[in-house]
N, C-alpha and C positions, 0 to 999 in steps of 0.2 A: 594591538593596543596594550600598553602597558598595564602590568597587574597593579600598580600603584602609580598614582599621579599627584601631583602637587596641587595644594588647595588654590581654588579659584574664587572669584566672587559669587556670592550666593544670589540666587533670584526668587522673587515669590510671584507665583501665577494666581492672579484672581480667578416598527411591525416585522417580525422574524422574516428575512427576505430568502427566498428560495434561491439556491445557487444554480446559475445557468449550466446547462449540460455541457460538458467539455468535450470537444470532438476527439475522435481516437487517432492515434498516430499513423503515419503512413510512409512507406517504403519505397514504392514503385512510381516513377516521375516520367514525364516526357521532357525532352530538352531540344535545344538547337543543335543539330548534329556537328560535332567537330569542336564544340566549344572548349573541352578541355582534352581534345586529343581523341584518337581512335577507339582508346580502351575505356572511355566513359560508359557507365551503365546507363540505359536508358529504356524507356518503355512509352507507350502512348499515353496521351492526354490525362484522363482522371486519375487521381490517387486511388490506392486501394488501402482501406483500412488494414492495420495490422491485426487486429483481433479477429478479422475474418480468415486469417490463416492460422490462428491458434489451434493447437491440438491436445488431445487429452494426455495427462501422465497416468501413472499407475496401471492397474489392470485393463483400463479402458485403452491403454496405448499398445496391447500386446497383440500380435498377429495370431488370431485363430478365428474358427468357424467361417473361413473365408473372407474376413474381414481384417484388413491390415490397420489397426490403430482406429482412432475416433476423432473425425475432423468435421461431421455434420454436413451442412450445406456447400461447403467450399466447393468453388467451381459453378455452382448454381447462380441464379439471378438474385439479388439483393432486393427485398421488397420491405417497404415500411408499412405498418398497419397500426390503425386507430380504433377499430371497431371488431367486434366479436365475429361479424360475418367474414371479414377478410383474414383475419387471424386464422379461423377454421378452415377457409378456402385454401390458403398456402400450406398450412401444417398437416393437411390430410392428402396434399397433391402427391402424385406418383413420382414427379421429378424433384431434383434438389432445390432447396431454397434457403437462403440466409433471412430469416424473418425478424425484422427490427420492431420491437414493440415500444411506440411512442407515444405513451400515454396510459391512462387508467380504462382497463376493459372489464366490464362487469358481466359475469357469466349468468346466463338467463337459459334454462331455469338456474337457480342456486344449485350447487353440487354437480354442474356439468363438467365433464372431464373430456376434453377434445382428444380425438383419437389420432395421434401424431403418427405419422408414415415414415419410412426411413429416409436417411440423408438429409437430415433438417438441423439447422441451427435456428434457435429461438432465444432471442437475446433483447433486453430492455436496453432502450436508448438511454445512456448516462443511468441516472436514478429515476426517470420518469416512467419506466415501464412497470405497470402494476396489474396483476390478475386477481380479481376480487370476486370471491364466492366459489370458486372452483378451482380447476387444475388441469392436468395432462395424463393421458392414459396411453401406455405404449404396449401394444398386444404382442401375441406370439410371432416371433421371428422379425419384429422391427429391430432395426439396428442403424449404427451410426447417427445418433441424435445427440445434439448437444443443447441443454437447457441452461441458459446463462443469464446472471445479471438482472434477475427479475424480482420483484416482490410479489409473492403469492399468499393470499391471506384471506381471512374473514369468511370461510363457510361454516363457522361454528354454528350450531343449531340450540344451544343452550343447555346441552346434556353433556356433562364432563366426560363420563365414560360411555360415549355414544356406540351401541350397537347397531342402529338403525341406519345411520346416514354414512356411507362410506364415501366421504368426500375428501379425498386426499389431495395433497399439492402436486406430487408426482407419484403415479402408480404404474409399475411394470410387470406384466404377466408374460414371461417367457421372451424377453427382449434381450439383446446383446450389444455391447460397445455403446455405453450410454455414459455421457460426462454431465453432471450436475454440479455448477461451479458459480460461485460468488452471488448467490441468492440470498434473499430474506424470505424466509418459509415461518408463518406464524398463523396462529389462532384459527385452525381448521378443524373440521367436524371430527375426522378420524385421525389417521397419521399424516405426518407431513412428508414423508417418503416411505413407500412401500415397494421392496424389490421382492418379488415373489415368483413362483412357480419356474425355477430353474435359470431365472435371468441372470447373466454373468457378463464378465468383462465390463464393470460398472466402476468408474471412480467418482466420489463426492468430496467436493473440495472447496474450502474458503466460504462457507455458508455461514449464515446466522440462522439458527433454529430456535424458536422460542414460545412461550405462552400456549403450551399445548399440552394434552394428556399424554398420547402416544407419538413420540418423535419420529422413529425410524425402525421399521421392522424388515427383517431380511429372512426368506425361507419358504414355508408353507408347501413343503414336499419333502418325501423321504428320501430322495436322490441328494447325493453330495456333490454338486456341479458348480456352485456359485464361487465365482472368483471376484472379490470387491476389495478396493482400496478406499479408506476414509480417512482424510486427512485435513488438518488446518480448519476445523469446523468449530463454531462457538455456539454451545448447546445450553441454553439457560432457561431456567423456570419451566422446566418440563418434569413430567412425572415418571414416565416408564419408556422403555424401548430406546435407549440412549446411545447406541442402538442395541436392539436384540437380534443376534445372528443364529440362525437354525440351520444346521446341517450345510454350512459354508465350506466348500473345500479349501478355500483360502480366503482369510479375512485380514486384512493389513489395516490396523487402525495407527495412526501417528499424529503427534502434535494437535490434537483436539484439546479444546477447552470446555470442561463440563463445571457449570457454575449453578449452584442454588444458594439464593440469598435468603438468609433468615428472616423470619417476619413478614413475608409475603404469602399470598393466598395459595400457591402452589408449592408442594412438598414433594422432593424426588422420592421415588420408591426404590430405583436402583439405577445403575449406570451403565456400563458396558457389560453385555451379556454373552457369553459363549454358550450355546444350547445344541444339545443332540450331539452330532458327530463334527461339529465345527472344529477347524483348526485356526486359532487366532493369535497373531502376534501383535501386542499392544506397546507402542513405544513412544516415550518422551511426550506424554500427554500430561495435563493438568487438571486435577480435580478438586474443586473447591465447594466445602459445605455439602458434599453430596452424601446421602445414605446409600450404604450397600454400593460402594463405588464401581467394584469390579467382581462379578459372580460367574460361576461355571457350573455346568451339568458335569456329573461325575464322568459320563461319556465323552466330554469335549475337552479338547486341548486349548490351553490359554497360557502363552508365556508373556511376561512383563519384563519390560527393560526401561529404566531410566525415567519413570513416571514420578510426578510430585503429587502427594495427597496433603491438602490443608483443610483442616476442620472437618474431615470426613468421619464416617462412623458406619459400624455394622461390618457386613462382609467385603473382604477384599482378597480376592482368592487367585490362584495361579496353579498351573500343573500340567503335564505332559510336555511334549516337544514341540518345537517351532518349526516351520519351513524358513527357508531365505528368499525373502522378496526379490533381492539382487539377482537372482536366477532368472527372474522375468522382467525386471525394469530396474532401471537406476533412480535413485531418490536420495535427498539430503536431508538430514533432521535438524530442525532448530533445537536449541537447548530448551528444555521443558520450562525453566525458570521464565525464560522469555515469552511464553506462549500467551498468557493472558493479556500483556500489553500489545503484542502482536496481533493478536486476533480482534481486540477492541477496536484497534485502528483500521484494520484491512480487511477483515471479513466482510461479507455483504456486497451489495451492488456497488460499483465503481464509477464515478462520473466520467472516466475515460474510456470506458468499454461501450460498444453499441452505437456509437454516434458515426455519421456518415457524412462527414465532411470532404470535400475535394478542395484542391488548390485552385486560386485564382489564376494561375499561370502555371506553364510548365516549370519543372525544376531538375536538378541534376544530382546524380549519386556520384561522389568520389569513394574510393576504397582504400583502406589502410590496413596493412598486415605487417607485423615485425619480420616475418620470415620471407619477406620479398615476394610474396605471390600476389600481391595487389599492386594498385598503381603507385601507393607510397608507402614507406617503411615508417614513417613518422607522422605523427598527426598534425604537428606545425607544417610540414611540408604541404599536406592536403590544404590547411587553412591558406598557406601563401599562395597556392594555386587558384583561389577563388578571386574573380576580378573585384577590384575596388568598385565599391557604390553598387553593387549588384541589387537587382531589384526582383529576383525570384529566389526561391529557396533551394539551398544545397544541402544534401544529407551527406555527411562525412561518416561513413559505414566502417566502423571499426572492428576488426577481427579480435577473438580472443586472445589475450596474452597481456603481459606487463609492459607498459610504456613508460620508461624513466627518462622523462623529458618535462621541460615546462613549456606550456601552450599559451598562447596570446591570440585573442581574437579581436582585432583593432577595430575602432569605431566606425571605419569605413567599409566594414564587410558584415552587413545585417544579414538577416534570413539563413542563417547557418544551423544546422542541427547536428549535435554529436550522438551518433546511435551505435551502441554496443550490439554486437551480433551473437554474444554468448547466449547460453541457456538462462543465464541469471546474471544479476549485477556484479558478482564477484568475478565472473569470467574475464572481464576486460577492466584493466586498471591502469590510470594514470597517477604517476607518484613522482615526487622529487622532495627535496629536503633542505630547501633553503630557509633561513629564518631573518627576522628583522636584522639580526646584527651579523649575518653571514656576509664577509667582505666580498664584493664584486670581483670576478677574475681580472678586469682591467684596472684595479686599483682606484676606482673612482668613488670609493665609499662603501657602504653597505646597502642592502636591499631595502630596509625599513620593512614596516609591517604590510602596507600594500604590494609592495614589490616582491614579497616572498611567496606569493601564491603559485601554487603549481598549474593551476588554470585561472587565467583572468580573461574574463569577458567584458569587452568595452562596446560591444555592438548591439544595437536593438534587436529585438525579435529572434533572440537566440533561444535554443533549445538543447537539452541534452536528456537521454534516457538510457538505462539499462547499463550503467557505468558504476565503477569505483573511482573516486578521486580522492587522493591521500597526500597529505604532507607528512613524511616519516622522520622529521628533524629528531634528533636524540639529545633531548636535554640533558639527560644524565651525562652523557659524554661530553657535552660543551658547556660545563657550568662557568667556564671562564669567559664565555662569549656574553656580551651584553646585548639583549635584546632577544627573547626566546618568542615572541610571537611567531608563528609559523602557520600562514593561511594555506589550506588545501584549495579552497574556491573563491574566487572574487569576482562578482557582478557589479558593474558601473554602468548601467543601461536601462532601457524601459522594455516591458513586455517579455520578460525572461521566465521560460517555463522549464521547470526541472522535475522530472518524473522517474521515479524507480532509479534513484541513485543512492550510493552509500558516500558520504563525505566523512573522511577519517582525519583527525588531528588531535592536538591537545588545547594548546593557547590559541584562541582567534582562529578556529577552524574555518568558518563560514563568514565571509565579508559581503554583506548584502548593502551595496553602496549606490549612489547616483553619480552622473558625469559631473555633477557641480552642486552646490547648495541650492540653487534655484531651479534645478532640473528634476522632473519627475522620474522615479525609477521603481517601477512595478515588478514584483517577482511573485510566481506561485510555484511551491514546492509541494509535491504530493507523493506519496507511497514510497518515502524515502527514509534512510537513517542518516542521523547527524551525531557524531561523537565529538566529545571534547572535555575540558574542564575549568577553563578560565575565559569568560566572555565570548563562548565558542559559537554564538550566533551575535553578530554585531553591525553596525553600520546605520545608515540614514535612509535606506530604502523603504518603500512601502511594500512590506512582504507579508505573504500568508504562507504558513506552513501547516499544511492539511493531512490528516491521516498518515502521519509519520510518526517514528520512534526516536526521541532525543536522548541518547545514552550518555550518562555522566560517568567520567573517568578519574581515577586517581590520579594524583601528580606524579612527577618523576620519581619522587622519594617515597612513595607509597601512602603519602597522605590524603586525606579526604576533605576538600574544601575547594568551593569554586562558585562559579557564577554561569548561569545558562545564557542569558542575553545582555547585551549592552547597547541599546538603542541610541542613536543621536539624531533622532527626527527634528526635520525642520518644523518650526511652528505652523500651524494650520495643514498639517499633512498628516496621513497614517503613518504608524510605524511598524511595529510587529504584530500579528495575529497569529497565535498558534492555537488550532482548533482540531477536534477530534482525533488527538494524537496521544501519545504516551510518553512520560518522562521517567526514566529508570536507571540503572547502573549498578554496578558492584561496588558501591561506596557506603560510607558510613552514614547511619541515620542521621537526619537533621543537619547535614554538612553542606547542602548546596542552597544558594539562593536562586530564585528564578530569574532575577535580573537586577540591574543597577543603571543610573542614566550616566550616559557618557556624552558630556560637552566637549566635543572635541575641540581642542584649542583653547578650552575655557570659554566658548562662545555661550554667553547666558541667553543669548536669543532662541538657543534650541529647545525643543519642548518633547524630550524623549518619551516614547510610548511602547508599551508591551501590554497586550491582553492575553491571557491564557484561558481559553474555555472549552468545555465539553472534553476535557483531557484528563487522563489517568495519572496521578502523581504519586511516585513511590514514596517510601518512608525517608529517602535520601533529601527530600524538599523540607526546608526549614518552616516551623510555625508561622514565622514572619519572614515570608518569602521575598521581601524586596529590601535592599539597603543602598546607603548613599554612595558617592563616588567623587573623589576629587574636591570636596568641599560642597558639592551640589546635593541637596535632599532629594531623594526620591519622591517625597510627599509634595514637592513642588511641581513634579511633572505628572505623567499619565501611565500609572501602573494599577492593573486590576484583574480580576479573576471573575468567571462565572461558571457556574454547573460542573466544577471539576469533582472528581471522585479519586478513590484511593487513599491509602495510609497517610499519604502527603498533602491531602486536602484538608481544609478546615474551616471554621465558621467566620464570618465578618467580624471585623474589629477595627479600631483605629489603625492598628498595624498591617491589616490585611482587607483591603477594599474588595467588595464583592458587588459586582454590577447588580442593578435591579432588572427584572425582566423587561422593563421599557428601555433602560439604557443598554441592554444587550442586544435588543432588536435593531440598534443603531451600530451595531459592531459584528457584523456578519462579513462574509467573504465578499459579497458583491459591493459592501460599502468601501472595501480596500481597493478593489479591482476597478471599480467604476464603469467606464464604457467598454473595458477589455474583457472579452471572454477568452481564456487560454485554449486555443485549438491546437493540438499536436499535428505536427506535419514535418 
């Protein structure tokens, strides 16, 4: 889209739904033998959820004490439980199990802690798995346990500093190789997590921990044996033990967010505490409003690197020597400044974990690798190999590497999944540099905005995950070129599911479109990053961006000014919904609009819509966040906010519409997606 448009005719326009749990991704499928040749990867019948194969990082991944990493009940039977009796039956069994908690389980009696046996994965189904009034206990020698994607809450007995009710969310005494990941732990009678009595090889990651006195205690022994990794946890409105690490051989804390909001009933006493003979390395964490954010005993070591302290007070200490975690395991640090937005959107239970969908039919996997070790060396070649009008899922499994090519999925090839196989989104990148004004090689003109896309998807039921898609067009080097719109990803189809992506560009990064004005095109984007500066999320699709980070970039000349969304929604359709996400970026304060109405082609019948709700807005967002476009007033269309937070949020005014709770109840994810529940496959 153009940054400026000619004026057109103006036009005047006269119950909080629960999101359905999203099924988890699948990688192994059956197929008709020989469909794509002898090298096609196949497996039998039912799909296997990718989360069932996930393994821990950090110290829980280290080979020690006869246990090579932490993988829980992988290889055992998967069972779904909805009652306390069934949960206890499988959690205490001697054989391995993957236990999916699909509902709320109330502990009876209150304070009950189920004694988990070795080789178990206990995981919530989407966001539906709740353990109320109790938790889990891992005793001496218990090992290889994953507790994941659960909400464990409400054993609190009305006594703030409770000495009589040891009702923890997770307690371990002498356990090893334990992974606690993506949980919501809150309002318990004692600690949220207690790692006691020489428990070791523990990783605690991507959890929300809140509304508690004692958050997270580690130690309770004179021995110096515990190795623990604590990363990407959001700890808020808690008083003490955030965490307290006592006599830990190695405590590696990084990319955590500790938040104490002024004016609440809970005031922090201290943050990270290195006690006894602990050796602690604290990296790239963010402390906001905490009293005594970092403290240490005289006998302990505590080395700090790259942390951010905002509005903190009191003790902030360090001293001694550090160990190098990379001698034990690999890890990657996020920038500390990005941690609050990242964890607000991505910590805690995920709707794409713990669900147990299977495919309705067999499917095929095609492999791509740049080095020639797979079936195809380019992604487009794999797309070309998919039969026209296919009726079953084809997964194009893409090895890590940089793929400099343009890719098009034509409308007659539905049910295709792009799956990056690297450890993270950045490992596999599809990149090209066409812009709207780039001449076509055959001399037939320029590409135009939609034709500039690095990846273009015109087929229904497309999915992509664990990838980076980039348009790296160099505006500074091409100032003489007319048309700097440069799309990274264009979708023009229905039921598009984009999960765990990075989508990079400048102007017009992500084009969410439909096949035609009268066609429905629904898109669900989750757990992703989108970057840009001018109209970088635009189009006429009915699209949800959920639990993602939208990063504002400076323009090619270093100036800060731009627009996040430019919807061109058809009348009586839903436009863009940005929810439970974060808007940030290294740009000037009050320099970006949240959106403007794009009446494509001057079409006055369009009714553009963007709703931004339950989202953290940085100071870059203007206090009047919507603006006109090409002669069309935003006030004639549908632009609104609800329940946003952060320095860029603001009160309702004629220039800043805020939905009422009643209005907001009709602007939820399910209102956008209708009868479609995104199911990863």
